[in-house]
C-alpha positions, 0 to 999 in steps of 0.5 A: 500499499502506498500513497491511498493506492493498493493492488487487489487480488488478481481478478480473471488473470488481471491486477486492478489498481484501486484508489481508496477514496473511490471506494468509499464514495457516499451516495444520498438516495430517497427511502424510495431509491434506497429500497429499490436497490435492496430490492434488486440486491435480494432478487439477485441473491435469492433468485438468480443465484441459485438459478445460475448455480442450477445452470451449472449443475445442470451443464455439469451433468452433460458430461466432459467439462473440457469441451462443454461450452454450456458449463463455460458460459454458466460459469461465466454468467455466474462470475458476472452475477456475483460482481453484480452483486458485490457491487450492489453491495458495495453501493448499499453499504456507502448509501445514505438516506436524505433527510429532506427536512434539513435541506435548504429550500433556497438553493438547488440541492439534491432532491431539488425540484426545479424549474428551468428555462432555456435562455436559447429557445425559451423552452421551460422544463421541470426536473428533480435532481437525484442520486446517479442510481435514481436518474431517469429523464423519462420521469424528469429525474436527472443525476446531481453528477450529470453535466446539468445536474452539477450546473444547477447545484447551488443556484438560486431562483433568478440565477442563471446557470451556464453549463458547459455540454459537448456540444457548447454552453447552455443558459438556463435560468432558474425560475423555481425551486421546491422540495 
């Protein structure tokens, strides 16, 4: 271990260099978002994991493992499933529920509902700023880590947010903030 970095155990023949700051990244969720993550983890552990084990057992019963592509595929699928479970467990271990009653209503923060106006075309949009795992543009939920989310954070009603996006700079006027 040196300068905040360490080498992990070999994973599928590779060494992974990790930064210990990245491993302990705290994420903030609404109670609904956290429940959704827990439900997904339970689904993977309780239903998908036994299915993967059964697929391996079924493939093993078909004979010579050295020439059994079905067995290899089942083992690979199990490895991917275990990686997904481990990632979700890590996310959940660093997840925190946001106490909306403690949030400043005058500034845009996580869980703020904002009405903004694009100053270029006059279009008004409504968004809710949420954690990465809860973002869904179709529902009007954008991540606080997206370019627009980052550009809006900390702004107040009447402010103009200039946001650098891949195709230039967008200017949004903040019209309303609510929870």
